[in-house]
C-alpha positions in Angstrom: 273.4 225.1 -166.4 271.4 221.9 -166.1 273.7 220.0 -168.3 276.8 221.5 -166.6 275.7 220.2 -163.2 274.8 216.8 -164.7 278.2 216.6 -166.5 280.0 217.5 -163.3 278.1 214.9 -161.2 277.9 212.1 -163.8 281.5 210.8 -163.0 280.6 210.6 -159.3 277.3 208.8 -160.1 279.3 206.4 -162.3 281.6 205.5 -159.4 278.5 204.6 -157.3 277.0 202.8 -160.3 280.1 200.7 -160.6 279.3 199.2 -157.1 276.5 197.2 -158.8 274.1 198.2 -156.1 270.7 196.5 -156.7 268.2 198.8 -158.5 265.8 198.7 -155.6 268.4 200.1 -153.2 269.4 202.8 -155.7 265.7 203.7 -156.1 264.4 203.4 -152.6 267.5 203.7 -150.4 267.5 207.5 -150.3 263.8 207.7 -149.4 264.0 205.1 -146.7 267.0 206.6 -144.9 265.9 210.2 -145.4 262.5 209.3 -144.1 264.1 208.2 -140.9 266.2 211.4 -140.7 263.2 213.7 -141.4 260.6 212.0 -139.2 262.8 210.9 -136.3 265.6 213.5 -136.1 263.5 216.4 -137.6 260.7 215.8 -135.1 263.2 215.5 -132.2 264.9 218.8 -133.2 261.5 220.6 -133.5 260.1 219.2 -130.3 263.2 219.9 -128.2 263.5 223.4 -129.7 259.9 224.3 -128.9 260.1 222.7 -125.4 263.2 224.8 -124.7 261.2 227.9 -125.6 257.8 227.3 -123.9 258.5 225.1 -120.9 257.9 226.7 -117.5 260.2 224.1 -115.8 263.7 225.5 -116.0 265.4 222.1 -115.7 263.3 220.7 -118.5 263.9 223.8 -120.5 267.7 223.4 -120.2 267.6 219.7 -121.0 265.7 220.3 -124.2 267.9 223.2 -125.2 270.9 221.0 -124.7 269.3 218.2 -126.7 268.3 220.6 -129.5 271.9 221.9 -129.7 273.2 218.3 -129.9 270.8 217.0 -132.5 270.2 220.0 -134.8 273.8 220.0 -136.4 273.5 216.3 -137.1 270.2 216.8 -138.7 271.7 219.5 -141.0 274.6 217.2 -141.8 272.4 214.2 -142.6 269.9 216.3 -144.6 272.8 217.8 -146.7 274.4 214.4 -147.3 271.0 212.9 -148.2 270.4 215.8 -150.6 273.6 215.0 -152.5 272.7 211.3 -152.3 269.3 212.0 -153.7 270.6 214.0 -156.6 273.2 211.3 -157.4 270.4 208.7 -157.2 268.4 210.6 -159.8 271.5 210.8 -162.1 272.2 207.1 -161.7 268.6 206.4 -162.7 268.8 208.7 -165.7 266.2 211.1 -164.3 266.1 214.9 -164.7 267.2 216.8 -161.6 265.6 220.2 -161.7 262.1 219.3 -163.0 260.9 217.8 -159.7 259.3 219.8 -156.9 261.1 217.3 -154.6 264.4 218.9 -155.7 263.2 222.4 -155.0 261.7 221.6 -151.6 265.0 219.9 -150.6 266.9 222.9 -151.7 264.6 225.2 -149.8 265.0 223.1 -146.6 268.8 223.2 -146.8 268.6 227.0 -147.3 266.3 227.4 -144.3 268.3 225.1 -142.1 271.6 226.8 -143.2 270.2 230.2 -142.3 268.9 228.9 -139.0 272.3 227.5 -138.2 273.9 230.8 -139.1 271.5 232.6 -136.7 272.4 230.1 -134.0 276.2 230.3 -134.6 276.0 234.1 -134.2 274.6 233.6 -130.7 271.3 234.9 -131.9 272.9 238.3 -132.6 273.9 238.8 -129.0 270.9 236.8 -127.6 268.2 239.0 -129.3 264.8 237.7 -128.7 263.7 238.6 -132.2 266.4 236.3 -133.7 265.4 233.5 -131.3 261.8 233.8 -132.4 262.9 233.9 -136.1 265.0 230.8 -135.5 262.0 229.0 -134.0 259.7 229.8 -136.8 262.2 229.3 -139.6 262.9 225.9 -138.1 259.2 225.1 -137.9 258.7 226.1 -141.5 261.7 224.0 -142.5 260.2 221.0 -140.7 256.8 221.4 -142.4 258.5 221.7 -145.8 260.5 218.5 -144.9 257.3 216.6 -144.4 255.9 217.9 -147.7 259.3 217.1 -149.2 258.9 213.5 -148.0 255.4 213.2 -149.6 256.8 214.7 -152.9 259.6 212.2 -152.7 257.3 209.3 -152.3 255.3 210.5 -155.3 258.5 210.9 -157.3 259.7 207.4 -156.3 256.4 205.8 -157.4 256.5 207.6 -160.7 259.9 206.5 -161.9 
């Protein structure tokens, strides 16, 4: 399976390689931009989500809920795009894909965020408090894993 995925993605990586992008950009572009996404957008999504749950001020609660709803889908989109960019970057650098814990934490984050998005899209199963609570904690777990993911990515970047 490992080789099948690499064989499938190699032509795409070759297209990007043909742009003659400097090695430093290929190597550090993904971590730089994903660091911004994770720390800025991820923190904003987490903070607004929790503020919308725990605030006593109804106006503040609604403002945060609205901001959470606006930012969270963009976070998921950028995380997913960054994931594919990171995988392609590894292929372009001739590195293995599946051996890194960074790959697995990224996969886990996308799974958790996808599940959380599904919970949200269903209207929390008819506005069930249990699903709202699960959404909050799954999102928080995903955010913690994102921070761990960033550290593993830095370790990976420094090792190759």
